[in-house]
ZADO-1210 file (C-alpha; in nm, 4 decimals, padded with zeros to 6 digits):
<atoms>
<atom x="01.1680" y="-00.6735" z="00.7223" code="MET" pos="1"/>
<atom x="01.0641" y="-00.4936" z="00.4030" code="ALA" pos="2"/>
<atom x="00.6915" y="-00.5157" z="00.3397" code="THR" pos="3"/>
<atom x="00.4879" y="-00.4495" z="00.0294" code="THR" pos="4"/>
<atom x="00.1194" y="-00.4126" z="-00.0499" code="ILE" pos="5"/>
<atom x="00.0369" y="-00.6167" z="-00.3597" code="ARG" pos="6"/>
<atom x="-00.2194" y="-00.8408" z="-00.5286" code="LEU" pos="7"/>
<atom x="-00.2609" y="-01.2141" z="-00.4694" code="ALA" pos="8"/>
<atom x="-00.4531" y="-01.3970" z="-00.7424" code="ARG" pos="9"/>
<atom x="-00.7467" y="-01.6214" z="-00.6561" code="HIS" pos="10"/>
<atom x="-01.0462" y="-01.7431" z="-00.8512" code="GLY" pos="11"/>
<atom x="-01.0889" y="-01.9881" z="-01.1349" code="ALA" pos="12"/>
<atom x="-00.9136" y="-02.0041" z="-01.4682" code="ARG" pos="13"/>
<atom x="-01.0146" y="-01.7066" z="-01.6860" code="LYS" pos="14"/>
<atom x="-01.2130" y="-01.5630" z="-01.3909" code="HIS" pos="15"/>
<atom x="-00.9554" y="-01.3783" z="-01.1808" code="PRO" pos="16"/>
<atom x="-01.0228" y="-01.2386" z="-00.8363" code="PHE" pos="17"/>
<atom x="-00.7511" y="-01.0622" z="-00.6392" code="TYR" pos="18"/>
<atom x="-00.6928" y="-00.9992" z="-00.2718" code="ARG" pos="19"/>
<atom x="-00.4976" y="-00.6897" z="-00.1727" code="ILE" pos="20"/>
<atom x="-00.2463" y="-00.8148" z="00.0821" code="ILE" pos="21"/>
<atom x="00.0508" y="-00.7006" z="00.2874" code="VAL" pos="22"/>
<atom x="00.3457" y="-00.9371" z="00.2634" code="THR" pos="23"/>
<atom x="00.7205" y="-00.9657" z="00.2962" code="ASP" pos="24"/>
<atom x="00.8888" y="-00.8696" z="-00.0303" code="THR" pos="25"/>
<atom x="01.0625" y="-01.2079" z="-00.0469" code="ARG" pos="26"/>
<atom x="00.7372" y="-01.4106" z="-00.0337" code="ALA" pos="27"/>
<atom x="00.5913" y="-01.5533" z="-00.3577" code="PRO" pos="28"/>
<atom x="00.2840" y="-01.3931" z="-00.5184" code="ARG" pos="29"/>
<atom x="00.0296" y="-01.6325" z="-00.3663" code="ASP" pos="30"/>
<atom x="00.2424" y="-01.7260" z="-00.0650" code="GLY" pos="31"/>
<atom x="00.2460" y="-01.6242" z="00.2985" code="ARG" pos="32"/>
<atom x="00.0807" y="-01.2930" z="00.3861" code="ARG" pos="33"/>
<atom x="00.0833" y="-01.0696" z="00.6921" code="LEU" pos="34"/>
<atom x="-00.2599" y="-00.9139" z="00.6455" code="ASP" pos="35"/>
<atom x="-00.5416" y="-00.8825" z="00.3928" code="GLN" pos="36"/>
<atom x="-00.6608" y="-00.5250" z="00.3493" code="ILE" pos="37"/>
<atom x="-00.8996" y="-00.5498" z="00.0553" code="GLY" pos="38"/>
<atom x="-01.0191" y="-00.7130" z="-00.2652" code="THR" pos="39"/>
<atom x="-01.0240" y="-00.6368" z="-00.6376" code="TYR" pos="40"/>
<atom x="-01.2672" y="-00.7958" z="-00.8828" code="ASP" pos="41"/>
<atom x="-01.1837" y="-00.7024" z="-01.2441" code="PRO" pos="42"/>
<atom x="-01.4573" y="-00.9259" z="-01.3917" code="THR" pos="43"/>
<atom x="-01.7408" y="-00.6997" z="-01.2730" code="ARG" pos="44"/>
<atom x="-01.8377" y="-00.4106" z="-01.4969" code="LYS" pos="45"/>
<atom x="-01.7274" y="-00.1634" z="-01.3703" code="PRO" pos="46"/>
<atom x="-01.4526" y="-00.3386" z="-01.1752" code="SER" pos="47"/>
<atom x="-01.5015" y="-00.3481" z="-00.7987" code="HIS" pos="48"/>
<atom x="-01.2335" y="-00.2430" z="-00.5453" code="VAL" pos="49"/>
<atom x="-01.2762" y="-00.2709" z="-00.1685" code="THR" pos="50"/>
<atom x="-01.0004" y="-00.1401" z="00.0618" code="ILE" pos="51"/>
<atom x="-01.0103" y="-00.1000" z="00.4392" code="GLU" pos="52"/>
<atom x="-00.8751" y="00.2532" z="00.4879" code="ALA" pos="53"/>
<atom x="-00.7723" y="00.2006" z="00.8520" code="GLU" pos="54"/>
<atom x="-00.5595" y="-00.1044" z="00.7705" code="LYS" pos="55"/>
<atom x="-00.4095" y="00.0711" z="00.4679" code="LEU" pos="56"/>
<atom x="-00.3080" y="00.3708" z="00.6791" code="THR" pos="57"/>
<atom x="-00.1666" y="00.1417" z="00.9499" code="PHE" pos="58"/>
<atom x="00.0585" y="-00.0445" z="00.7057" code="TRP" pos="59"/>
<atom x="00.1696" y="00.2693" z="00.5223" code="LEU" pos="60"/>
<atom x="00.2766" y="00.4213" z="00.8543" code="ARG" pos="61"/>
<atom x="00.4780" y="00.1078" z="00.9251" code="ARG" pos="62"/>
<atom x="00.6661" y="00.1503" z="00.5972" code="GLY" pos="63"/>
<atom x="00.4845" y="-00.0850" z="00.3584" code="ALA" pos="64"/>
<atom x="00.5139" y="00.0215" z="-00.0059" code="ARG" pos="65"/>
<atom x="00.2293" y="-00.0426" z="-00.2506" code="PRO" pos="66"/>
<atom x="00.3045" y="-00.1982" z="-00.5876" code="SER" pos="67"/>
<atom x="00.2335" y="00.0131" z="-00.8957" code="ALA" pos="68"/>
<atom x="-00.0962" y="-00.1680" z="-00.9590" code="THR" pos="69"/>
<atom x="-00.2143" y="-00.1326" z="-00.5993" code="VAL" pos="70"/>
<atom x="-00.1143" y="00.2344" z="-00.5926" code="ALA" pos="71"/>
<atom x="-00.3294" y="00.2865" z="-00.9032" code="HIS" pos="72"/>
<atom x="-00.6228" y="00.1012" z="-00.7420" code="LEU" pos="73"/>
<atom x="-00.5915" y="00.3130" z="-00.4255" code="ILE" pos="74"/>
<atom x="-00.5906" y="00.6314" z="-00.6309" code="LYS" pos="75"/>
<atom x="-00.8831" y="00.5165" z="-00.8457" code="ARG" pos="76"/>
<atom x="-01.0934" y="00.4124" z="-00.5461" code="SER" pos="77"/>
<atom x="-01.0680" y="00.7601" z="-00.3986" code="GLY" pos="78"/>
<atom x="-00.9057" y="00.6614" z="-00.0699" code="ILE" pos="79"/>
<atom x="-00.6558" y="00.9233" z="00.0364" code="VAL" pos="80"/>
<atom x="-00.4515" y="00.7812" z="00.3251" code="PRO" pos="81"/>
<atom x="-00.3602" y="01.0089" z="00.6157" code="ALA" pos="82"/>
<atom x="00.0110" y="00.9375" z="00.5680" code="VAL" pos="83"/>
<atom x="00.1945" y="00.9564" z="00.2382" code="THR" pos="84"/>
<atom x="00.5497" y="00.8483" z="00.1709" code="ALA" pos="85"/>
<atom x="00.6635" y="01.2111" z="00.1351" code="ASP" pos="86"/>
<atom x="00.5232" y="01.3325" z="00.4678" code="SER" pos="87"/>
<atom x="00.6536" y="01.0321" z="00.6613" code="ALA" pos="88"/>
<atom x="01.0137" y="01.0873" z="00.5533" code="THR" pos="89"/>
<atom x="01.0211" y="01.4675" z="00.5322" code="ALA" pos="90"/>
<atom x="01.3368" y="01.6133" z="00.6886" code="PRO" pos="91"/>
<atom x="01.3041" y="01.8320" z="00.9947" code="VAL" pos="92"/>
<atom x="01.4473" y="02.1826" z="00.9610" code="ALA" pos="93"/>
<atom x="01.7172" y="02.2657" z="01.2138" code="SER" pos="94"/>
<atom x="01.8985" y="02.5857" z="01.3092" code="ALA" pos="95"/>
<atom x="02.2483" y="02.6473" z="01.1759" code="ASP" pos="96"/>
<atom x="02.4872" y="02.5960" z="01.4699" code="VAL" pos="97"/>
<atom x="02.7848" y="02.7427" z="01.2829" code="GLY" pos="98"/>
<atom x="02.6654" y="03.1051" z="01.2904" code="GLU" pos="99"/>
<atom x="02.8881" y="03.3614" z="01.4528" code="ALA" pos="100"/>
<atom x="02.7385" y="03.5547" z="01.7403" code="GLN" pos="101"/>
<atom x="02.7922" y="03.9307" z="01.7597" code="THR" pos="102"/>
</atoms>
């Protein structure tokens, strides 16, 4: 199952409030979710972002991909997860088995 970390809109009309959730990529925006890892309130000045770093790291290790907006919010909030997409999929160097022995 492919998972994504994205925003789910809540709040009243013209007063948005978002939850940062982990969900299946096929689920609708405000549909079923697997886990809630934070909140985003753009109406406050300055806007307020709350993210649970442990849950974020857990889901990133399991292969969840953040949406562009959530990736920007993570970067702006200053949370640097222990695992990044590059380090999780980095190839392992191996010895060349085709070398001739002398």
